[in-house]
PyMOL Python script that loads the backbone (N, CA, C, O; Angstrom):
from pymol import cmd

cmd.read_pdbstr("""\
ATOM      1  N   MET A   1     136.568 143.474   0.862  1.00  0.00           N
ATOM      2  CA  MET A   1     136.678 145.064   0.986  1.00  0.00           C
ATOM      3  C   MET A   1     135.368 145.577   0.762  1.00  0.00           C
ATOM      4  O   MET A   1     134.717 146.293   1.522  1.00  0.00           O
ATOM      5  N   VAL A   2     134.981 145.049  -0.587  1.00  0.00           N
ATOM      6  CA  VAL A   2     133.441 146.028  -1.183  1.00  0.00           C
ATOM      7  C   VAL A   2     132.056 145.854  -0.056  1.00  0.00           C
ATOM      8  O   VAL A   2     131.148 146.682   0.020  1.00  0.00           O
ATOM      9  N   LYS A   3     132.130 144.852   0.595  1.00  0.00           N
ATOM     10  CA  LYS A   3     131.334 144.917   1.822  1.00  0.00           C
ATOM     11  C   LYS A   3     131.634 145.372   3.251  1.00  0.00           C
ATOM     12  O   LYS A   3     130.859 144.913   4.091  1.00  0.00           O
ATOM     13  N   ASN A   4     132.295 145.925   3.559  1.00  0.00           N
ATOM     14  CA  ASN A   4     132.998 146.133   4.799  1.00  0.00           C
ATOM     15  C   ASN A   4     132.485 147.668   4.049  1.00  0.00           C
ATOM     16  O   ASN A   4     131.461 148.204   4.473  1.00  0.00           O
ATOM     17  N   LYS A   5     133.262 148.290   2.946  1.00  0.00           N
ATOM     18  CA  LYS A   5     132.352 149.815   2.665  1.00  0.00           C
ATOM     19  C   LYS A   5     130.994 150.284   2.179  1.00  0.00           C
ATOM     20  O   LYS A   5     130.579 151.439   2.077  1.00  0.00           O
ATOM     21  N   GLY A   6     130.194 148.756   1.810  1.00  0.00           N
ATOM     22  CA  GLY A   6     128.766 149.218   2.083  1.00  0.00           C
ATOM     23  C   GLY A   6     128.394 148.808   3.443  1.00  0.00           C
ATOM     24  O   GLY A   6     127.165 148.756   3.487  1.00  0.00           O
ATOM     25  N   PHE A   7     128.776 148.581   4.266  1.00  0.00           N
ATOM     26  CA  PHE A   7     128.602 149.004   5.642  1.00  0.00           C
ATOM     27  C   PHE A   7     129.322 149.972   6.162  1.00  0.00           C
ATOM     28  O   PHE A   7     128.915 150.353   7.260  1.00  0.00           O
ATOM     29  N   GLU A   8     130.521 150.651   5.629  1.00  0.00           N
ATOM     30  CA  GLU A   8     130.244 152.199   5.832  1.00  0.00           C
ATOM     31  C   GLU A   8     129.863 153.181   5.293  1.00  0.00           C
ATOM     32  O   GLU A   8     130.128 154.325   5.661  1.00  0.00           O
ATOM     33  N   TRP A   9     129.089 152.828   4.210  1.00  0.00           N
ATOM     34  CA  TRP A   9     127.756 153.484   3.500  1.00  0.00           C
ATOM     35  C   TRP A   9     126.731 153.931   4.401  1.00  0.00           C
ATOM     36  O   TRP A   9     126.263 155.006   4.775  1.00  0.00           O
ATOM     37  N   PHE A  10     126.469 152.087   4.716  1.00  0.00           N
ATOM     38  CA  PHE A  10     125.468 152.216   5.481  1.00  0.00           C
ATOM     39  C   PHE A  10     124.926 152.671   7.058  1.00  0.00           C
ATOM     40  O   PHE A  10     123.924 152.871   7.745  1.00  0.00           O
ATOM     41  N   GLY A  11     126.238 152.665   7.051  1.00  0.00           N
ATOM     42  CA  GLY A  11     126.395 153.752   8.674  1.00  0.00           C
ATOM     43  C   GLY A  11     126.473 155.399   8.559  1.00  0.00           C
ATOM     44  O   GLY A  11     125.951 156.242   9.289  1.00  0.00           O
ATOM     45  N   PHE A  12     127.037 155.512   7.765  1.00  0.00           N
ATOM     46  CA  PHE A  12     126.481 156.941   7.711  1.00  0.00           C
ATOM     47  C   PHE A  12     125.647 157.834   7.233  1.00  0.00           C
ATOM     48  O   PHE A  12     125.149 158.890   7.624  1.00  0.00           O
ATOM     49  N   ILE A  13     125.589 156.833   5.821  1.00  0.00           N
ATOM     50  CA  ILE A  13     123.423 157.164   5.405  1.00  0.00           C
ATOM     51  C   ILE A  13     122.744 156.989   6.724  1.00  0.00           C
ATOM     52  O   ILE A  13     121.649 157.551   6.745  1.00  0.00           O
ATOM     53  N   ILE A  14     123.141 156.237   8.086  1.00  0.00           N
ATOM     54  CA  ILE A  14     122.033 156.126   9.392  1.00  0.00           C
ATOM     55  C   ILE A  14     122.077 157.145  10.000  1.00  0.00           C
ATOM     56  O   ILE A  14     121.059 157.535  10.572  1.00  0.00           O
ATOM     57  N   VAL A  15     123.417 157.970  10.066  1.00  0.00           N
ATOM     58  CA  VAL A  15     123.871 159.227  10.843  1.00  0.00           C
ATOM     59  C   VAL A  15     123.659 160.675  10.155  1.00  0.00           C
ATOM     60  O   VAL A  15     123.728 161.800  10.650  1.00  0.00           O
ATOM     61  N   ILE A  16     123.375 160.246   8.835  1.00  0.00           N
ATOM     62  CA  ILE A  16     122.704 161.757   7.763  1.00  0.00           C
ATOM     63  C   ILE A  16     121.035 161.896   8.718  1.00  0.00           C
ATOM     64  O   ILE A  16     120.444 162.845   9.234  1.00  0.00           O
ATOM     65  N   VAL A  17     120.766 160.518   8.595  1.00  0.00           N
ATOM     66  CA  VAL A  17     119.081 160.247   8.424  1.00  0.00           C
ATOM     67  C   VAL A  17     118.567 160.957   9.871  1.00  0.00           C
ATOM     68  O   VAL A  17     117.907 161.996   9.892  1.00  0.00           O
ATOM     69  N   SER A  18     118.946 160.284  10.957  1.00  0.00           N
ATOM     70  CA  SER A  18     119.294 160.689  11.730  1.00  0.00           C
ATOM     71  C   SER A  18     119.575 162.073  12.738  1.00  0.00           C
ATOM     72  O   SER A  18     119.137 162.502  13.805  1.00  0.00           O
ATOM     73  N   ILE A  19     120.961 162.639  11.320  1.00  0.00           N
ATOM     74  CA  ILE A  19     120.696 164.091  11.638  1.00  0.00           C
ATOM     75  C   ILE A  19     119.016 164.971  11.534  1.00  0.00           C
ATOM     76  O   ILE A  19     118.335 165.559  12.375  1.00  0.00           O
ATOM     77  N   PHE A  20     118.821 164.649   9.907  1.00  0.00           N
ATOM     78  CA  PHE A  20     118.216 165.253   9.710  1.00  0.00           C
ATOM     79  C   PHE A  20     116.544 164.816  10.123  1.00  0.00           C
ATOM     80  O   PHE A  20     115.727 165.501   9.506  1.00  0.00           O
ATOM     81  N   ALA A  21     115.935 163.778  11.074  1.00  0.00           N
ATOM     82  CA  ALA A  21     115.712 163.746  11.447  1.00  0.00           C
ATOM     83  C   ALA A  21     115.274 164.238  12.642  1.00  0.00           C
ATOM     84  O   ALA A  21     114.111 164.358  13.028  1.00  0.00           O
ATOM     85  N   ASN A  22     116.910 164.679  13.533  1.00  0.00           N
ATOM     86  CA  ASN A  22     116.545 165.724  14.701  1.00  0.00           C
ATOM     87  C   ASN A  22     116.256 167.461  14.153  1.00  0.00           C
ATOM     88  O   ASN A  22     115.247 168.167  14.139  1.00  0.00           O
ATOM     89  N   GLY A  23     117.168 167.600  13.889  1.00  0.00           N
ATOM     90  CA  GLY A  23     117.203 168.890  13.250  1.00  0.00           C
ATOM     91  C   GLY A  23     115.299 168.984  12.806  1.00  0.00           C
ATOM     92  O   GLY A  23     114.770 170.016  13.221  1.00  0.00           O
ATOM     93  N   SER A  24     114.527 168.179  12.174  1.00  0.00           N
ATOM     94  CA  SER A  24     113.114 167.917  11.985  1.00  0.00           C
ATOM     95  C   SER A  24     112.065 168.408  12.794  1.00  0.00           C
ATOM     96  O   SER A  24     111.224 169.295  12.646  1.00  0.00           O
ATOM     97  N   PHE A  25     112.489 167.128  14.206  1.00  0.00           N
ATOM     98  CA  PHE A  25     112.424 167.486  15.400  1.00  0.00           C
ATOM     99  C   PHE A  25     112.266 168.729  16.578  1.00  0.00           C
ATOM    100  O   PHE A  25     111.422 169.131  17.378  1.00  0.00           O
ATOM    101  N   ARG A  26     113.990 169.135  16.024  1.00  0.00           N
ATOM    102  CA  ARG A  26     113.855 170.203  17.069  1.00  0.00           C
ATOM    103  C   ARG A  26     112.934 171.686  16.751  1.00  0.00           C
ATOM    104  O   ARG A  26     112.499 172.487  17.579  1.00  0.00           O
ATOM    105  N   THR A  27     112.811 171.718  15.078  1.00  0.00           N
ATOM    106  CA  THR A  27     112.182 172.802  14.320  1.00  0.00           C
ATOM    107  C   THR A  27     111.012 172.764  14.731  1.00  0.00           C
ATOM    108  O   THR A  27     110.295 173.760  14.633  1.00  0.00           O
ATOM    109  N   ASP A  28     110.571 171.599  15.281  1.00  0.00           N
ATOM    110  CA  ASP A  28     108.761 171.679  15.496  1.00  0.00           C
ATOM    111  C   ASP A  28     108.693 171.805  16.627  1.00  0.00           C
ATOM    112  O   ASP A  28     107.514 171.749  16.974  1.00  0.00           O
ATOM    113  N   GLY A  29     109.488 171.983  17.595  1.00  0.00           N
ATOM    114  CA  GLY A  29     109.659 172.870  19.296  1.00  0.00           C
ATOM    115  C   GLY A  29     109.534 171.626  20.298  1.00  0.00           C
ATOM    116  O   GLY A  29     109.199 171.746  21.476  1.00  0.00           O
ATOM    117  N   ILE A  30     109.922 170.141  19.528  1.00  0.00           N
ATOM    118  CA  ILE A  30     110.029 169.591  20.239  1.00  0.00           C
ATOM    119  C   ILE A  30     111.639 169.082  20.388  1.00  0.00           C
ATOM    120  O   ILE A  30     112.326 168.673  19.452  1.00  0.00           O
ATOM    121  N   THR A  31     112.235 169.260  22.347  1.00  0.00           N
ATOM    122  CA  THR A  31     112.783 169.133  22.561  1.00  0.00           C
ATOM    123  C   THR A  31     113.405 167.722  23.537  1.00  0.00           C
ATOM    124  O   THR A  31     114.600 167.474  23.701  1.00  0.00           O
ATOM    125  N   THR A  32     112.276 166.947  24.084  1.00  0.00           N
ATOM    126  CA  THR A  32     112.559 166.339  24.487  1.00  0.00           C
ATOM    127  C   THR A  32     111.521 164.586  24.358  1.00  0.00           C
ATOM    128  O   THR A  32     110.645 164.435  23.506  1.00  0.00           O
ATOM    129  N   GLY A  33     111.774 163.855  25.039  1.00  0.00           N
ATOM    130  CA  GLY A  33     111.100 162.792  23.969  1.00  0.00           C
ATOM    131  C   GLY A  33     111.375 161.504  23.297  1.00  0.00           C
ATOM    132  O   GLY A  33     112.525 161.137  23.540  1.00  0.00           O
ATOM    133  N   THR A  34     110.881 160.889  22.722  1.00  0.00           N
ATOM    134  CA  THR A  34     111.554 159.386  22.563  1.00  0.00           C
ATOM    135  C   THR A  34     111.754 159.625  21.142  1.00  0.00           C
ATOM    136  O   THR A  34     112.400 158.777  20.526  1.00  0.00           O
ATOM    137  N   GLY A  35     111.268 160.727  20.465  1.00  0.00           N
ATOM    138  CA  GLY A  35     112.045 160.849  18.793  1.00  0.00           C
ATOM    139  C   GLY A  35     113.339 161.729  19.025  1.00  0.00           C
ATOM    140  O   GLY A  35     114.079 162.162  18.141  1.00  0.00           O
ATOM    141  N   ILE A  36     113.432 161.863  20.045  1.00  0.00           N
ATOM    142  CA  ILE A  36     115.331 162.783  19.933  1.00  0.00           C
ATOM    143  C   ILE A  36     116.098 162.244  20.866  1.00  0.00           C
ATOM    144  O   ILE A  36     117.246 162.552  21.184  1.00  0.00           O
ATOM    145  N   ASN A  37     115.256 161.249  21.378  1.00  0.00           N
ATOM    146  CA  ASN A  37     116.171 160.267  22.346  1.00  0.00           C
ATOM    147  C   ASN A  37     116.649 159.346  20.818  1.00  0.00           C
ATOM    148  O   ASN A  37     117.834 159.326  20.483  1.00  0.00           O
ATOM    149  N   LEU A  38     115.618 158.655  20.026  1.00  0.00           N
ATOM    150  CA  LEU A  38     116.229 157.866  19.255  1.00  0.00           C
ATOM    151  C   LEU A  38     117.107 158.154  17.961  1.00  0.00           C
ATOM    152  O   LEU A  38     117.580 157.197  17.349  1.00  0.00           O
ATOM    153  N   SER A  39     117.381 159.738  17.444  1.00  0.00           N
ATOM    154  CA  SER A  39     117.929 160.426  16.819  1.00  0.00           C
ATOM    155  C   SER A  39     119.063 160.564  17.255  1.00  0.00           C
ATOM    156  O   SER A  39     119.998 160.375  16.478  1.00  0.00           O
ATOM    157  N   VAL A  40     119.309 160.915  18.563  1.00  0.00           N
ATOM    158  CA  VAL A  40     120.348 160.845  18.787  1.00  0.00           C
ATOM    159  C   VAL A  40     121.474 159.549  18.935  1.00  0.00           C
ATOM    160  O   VAL A  40     122.692 159.387  18.860  1.00  0.00           O
ATOM    161  N   ILE A  41     119.968 158.566  19.251  1.00  0.00           N
ATOM    162  CA  ILE A  41     120.963 157.058  19.671  1.00  0.00           C
ATOM    163  C   ILE A  41     121.343 156.163  18.418  1.00  0.00           C
ATOM    164  O   ILE A  41     121.973 155.107  18.492  1.00  0.00           O
ATOM    165  N   GLY A  42     120.586 157.086  16.582  1.00  0.00           N
ATOM    166  CA  GLY A  42     120.869 156.802  15.567  1.00  0.00           C
ATOM    167  C   GLY A  42     122.707 157.659  15.591  1.00  0.00           C
ATOM    168  O   GLY A  42     123.731 157.277  16.157  1.00  0.00           O
ATOM    169  N   ILE A  43     122.568 158.322  15.122  1.00  0.00           N
ATOM    170  CA  ILE A  43     123.988 159.082  15.418  1.00  0.00           C
ATOM    171  C   ILE A  43     124.869 158.492  15.899  1.00  0.00           C
ATOM    172  O   ILE A  43     125.851 157.965  15.377  1.00  0.00           O
ATOM    173  N   ILE A  44     124.501 158.566  17.074  1.00  0.00           N
ATOM    174  CA  ILE A  44     126.097 157.811  17.459  1.00  0.00           C
ATOM    175  C   ILE A  44     126.796 155.852  16.998  1.00  0.00           C
ATOM    176  O   ILE A  44     127.901 155.311  16.944  1.00  0.00           O
ATOM    177  N   VAL A  45     125.161 155.381  16.742  1.00  0.00           N
ATOM    178  CA  VAL A  45     125.229 153.955  16.546  1.00  0.00           C
ATOM    179  C   VAL A  45     125.669 153.876  14.733  1.00  0.00           C
ATOM    180  O   VAL A  45     126.136 152.876  14.187  1.00  0.00           O
ATOM    181  N   GLY A  46     125.475 154.741  14.290  1.00  0.00           N
ATOM    182  CA  GLY A  46     125.707 154.763  12.684  1.00  0.00           C
ATOM    183  C   GLY A  46     126.867 155.519  13.438  1.00  0.00           C
ATOM    184  O   GLY A  46     127.229 154.493  14.013  1.00  0.00           O
ATOM    185  N   ALA A  47     127.312 155.999  13.676  1.00  0.00           N
ATOM    186  CA  ALA A  47     129.236 156.001  13.719  1.00  0.00           C
ATOM    187  C   ALA A  47     130.038 155.382  13.982  1.00  0.00           C
ATOM    188  O   ALA A  47     131.236 155.158  13.809  1.00  0.00           O
ATOM    189  N   ILE A  48     129.202 155.100  14.457  1.00  0.00           N
ATOM    190  CA  ILE A  48     129.965 153.537  15.358  1.00  0.00           C
ATOM    191  C   ILE A  48     130.621 152.674  13.843  1.00  0.00           C
ATOM    192  O   ILE A  48     131.725 152.650  13.300  1.00  0.00           O
ATOM    193  N   ILE A  49     129.166 151.977  13.535  1.00  0.00           N
ATOM    194  CA  ILE A  49     129.180 151.471  12.516  1.00  0.00           C
ATOM    195  C   ILE A  49     130.052 151.901  11.341  1.00  0.00           C
ATOM    196  O   ILE A  49     130.739 151.073  10.741  1.00  0.00           O
ATOM    197  N   ALA A  50     130.027 153.324  10.976  1.00  0.00           N
ATOM    198  CA  ALA A  50     130.845 153.948  10.136  1.00  0.00           C
ATOM    199  C   ALA A  50     132.125 153.551  10.533  1.00  0.00           C
ATOM    200  O   ALA A  50     132.682 152.596   9.992  1.00  0.00           O
ATOM    201  N   PHE A  51     132.691 154.262  11.518  1.00  0.00           N
ATOM    202  CA  PHE A  51     134.064 154.164  12.120  1.00  0.00           C
ATOM    203  C   PHE A  51     134.970 152.559  11.875  1.00  0.00           C
ATOM    204  O   PHE A  51     136.070 152.375  11.356  1.00  0.00           O
ATOM    205  N   THR A  52     133.673 151.238  12.679  1.00  0.00           N
ATOM    206  CA  THR A  52     133.886 150.642  12.588  1.00  0.00           C
ATOM    207  C   THR A  52     134.822 149.357  11.464  1.00  0.00           C
ATOM    208  O   THR A  52     135.811 148.623  11.467  1.00  0.00           O
ATOM    209  N   PHE A  53     133.997 149.654  10.862  1.00  0.00           N
ATOM    210  CA  PHE A  53     133.721 149.542   9.755  1.00  0.00           C
ATOM    211  C   PHE A  53     135.290 149.654   8.481  1.00  0.00           C
ATOM    212  O   PHE A  53     135.855 148.842   7.748  1.00  0.00           O
ATOM    213  N   PHE A  54     135.496 151.340   8.852  1.00  0.00           N
ATOM    214  CA  PHE A  54     136.639 152.066   8.016  1.00  0.00           C
ATOM    215  C   PHE A  54     137.996 151.369   9.129  1.00  0.00           C
ATOM    216  O   PHE A  54     138.909 150.565   8.940  1.00  0.00           O
ATOM    217  N   PHE A  55     137.644 151.964  10.001  1.00  0.00           N
ATOM    218  CA  PHE A  55     139.350 150.747  10.534  1.00  0.00           C
ATOM    219  C   PHE A  55     138.938 148.977   9.995  1.00  0.00           C
ATOM    220  O   PHE A  55     139.914 148.338   9.602  1.00  0.00           O
ATOM    221  N   ILE A  56     138.022 148.487   9.988  1.00  0.00           N
ATOM    222  CA  ILE A  56     138.314 147.362   9.762  1.00  0.00           C
ATOM    223  C   ILE A  56     139.019 146.831   8.441  1.00  0.00           C
ATOM    224  O   ILE A  56     139.764 145.855   8.352  1.00  0.00           O
ATOM    225  N   ARG A  57     138.413 148.126   6.937  1.00  0.00           N
ATOM    226  CA  ARG A  57     138.534 147.844   5.914  1.00  0.00           C
ATOM    227  C   ARG A  57     140.500 148.217   5.556  1.00  0.00           C
ATOM    228  O   ARG A  57     141.271 147.438   4.996  1.00  0.00           O
ATOM    229  N   LYS A  58     140.909 149.910   6.217  1.00  0.00           N
ATOM    230  CA  LYS A  58     141.576 150.602   6.665  1.00  0.00           C
ATOM    231  C   LYS A  58     143.549 149.486   7.274  1.00  0.00           C
ATOM    232  O   LYS A  58     144.732 149.386   6.948  1.00  0.00           O
ATOM    233  N   PHE A  59     142.867 149.141   7.950  1.00  0.00           N
ATOM    234  CA  PHE A  59     143.743 148.475   8.644  1.00  0.00           C
ATOM    235  C   PHE A  59     143.568 146.847   9.166  1.00  0.00           C
ATOM    236  O   PHE A  59     144.577 146.194   9.432  1.00  0.00           O
ATOM    237  N   GLY A  60     142.897 146.557   9.226  1.00  0.00           N
ATOM    238  CA  GLY A  60     142.711 144.677   9.402  1.00  0.00           C
ATOM    239  C   GLY A  60     143.123 143.669   8.309  1.00  0.00           C
ATOM    240  O   GLY A  60     143.615 142.557   8.500  1.00  0.00           O
ATOM    241  N   ASN A  61     142.871 144.183   7.278  1.00  0.00           N
ATOM    242  CA  ASN A  61     143.899 143.199   5.934  1.00  0.00           C
ATOM    243  C   ASN A  61     145.188 142.977   5.840  1.00  0.00           C
ATOM    244  O   ASN A  61     145.695 142.086   5.159  1.00  0.00           O
ATOM    245  N   LYS A  62     145.919 143.981   6.694  1.00  0.00           N
ATOM    246  CA  LYS A  62     146.856 143.633   6.220  1.00  0.00           C
ATOM    247  C   LYS A  62     147.851 142.619   7.013  1.00  0.00           C
ATOM    248  O   LYS A  62     148.843 141.931   6.775  1.00  0.00           O
ATOM    249  N   ALA A  63     147.143 142.882   7.907  1.00  0.00           N
ATOM    250  CA  ALA A  63     147.871 141.873   8.754  1.00  0.00           C
ATOM    251  C   ALA A  63     148.080 139.932   8.124  1.00  0.00           C
ATOM    252  O   ALA A  63     149.002 139.133   8.289  1.00  0.00           O
ATOM    253  N   VAL A  64     146.409 139.787   7.220  1.00  0.00           N
ATOM    254  CA  VAL A  64     146.729 138.998   6.690  1.00  0.00           C
ATOM    255  C   VAL A  64     147.315 139.153   5.515  1.00  0.00           C
ATOM    256  O   VAL A  64     147.870 138.123   5.133  1.00  0.00           O
ATOM    257  N   SER A  65     147.408 140.170   4.712  1.00  0.00           N
ATOM    258  CA  SER A  65     148.534 140.479   3.179  1.00  0.00           C
ATOM    259  C   SER A  65     149.871 139.992   3.981  1.00  0.00           C
ATOM    260  O   SER A  65     150.406 138.973   3.543  1.00  0.00           O
ATOM    261  N   ASN A  66     150.133 140.277   4.490  1.00  0.00           N
ATOM    262  CA  ASN A  66     151.771 140.311   4.880  1.00  0.00           C
ATOM    263  C   ASN A  66     152.533 139.144   5.438  1.00  0.00           C
ATOM    264  O   ASN A  66     153.711 139.064   5.784  1.00  0.00           O
ATOM    265  N   LYS A  67     151.084 137.817   5.438  1.00  0.00           N
ATOM    266  CA  LYS A  67     151.767 136.711   6.055  1.00  0.00           C
ATOM    267  C   LYS A  67     152.734 135.686   5.165  1.00  0.00           C
ATOM    268  O   LYS A  67     151.955 134.822   4.765  1.00  0.00           O
ATOM    269  N   SER A  68     153.529 135.503   4.870  1.00  0.00           N
ATOM    270  CA  SER A  68     154.378 134.577   4.467  1.00  0.00           C
ATOM    271  C   SER A  68     153.870 133.570   4.433  1.00  0.00           C
ATOM    272  O   SER A  68     153.299 133.118   5.425  1.00  0.00           O
ATOM    273  N   VAL A  69     153.982 132.418   2.365  1.00  0.00           N
ATOM    274  CA  VAL A  69     153.289 131.142   2.248  1.00  0.00           C
ATOM    275  C   VAL A  69     154.716 130.603   2.252  1.00  0.00           C
ATOM    276  O   VAL A  69     155.650 131.088   1.613  1.00  0.00           O
ATOM    277  N   ASN A  70     154.777 129.285   3.243  1.00  0.00           N
ATOM    278  CA  ASN A  70     156.056 128.627   2.983  1.00  0.00           C
ATOM    279  C   ASN A  70     156.273 127.776   2.597  1.00  0.00           C
ATOM    280  O   ASN A  70     157.449 127.433   2.479  1.00  0.00           O
TER     281      ASN A  70
END
""", "prot")
cmd.dss("prot")
cmd.show_as("cartoon", "prot")
cmd.util.cbc("prot")
cmd.orient("prot")
């Protein structure tokens, strides 16, 4: 569980840094280019990582803990 939570935070940090990078590029007047594309991709990838590990942590371990031992 702790490992999954770490990956959740890693994805969240990627999203936050990408949002700040995107805002920084747009403030400088850059609306197209590699930096904008990478920051948007970073937002998407970070969100996928964070949500995936959140759902694994919340719902993935219940099937294992509900198994009966004979």
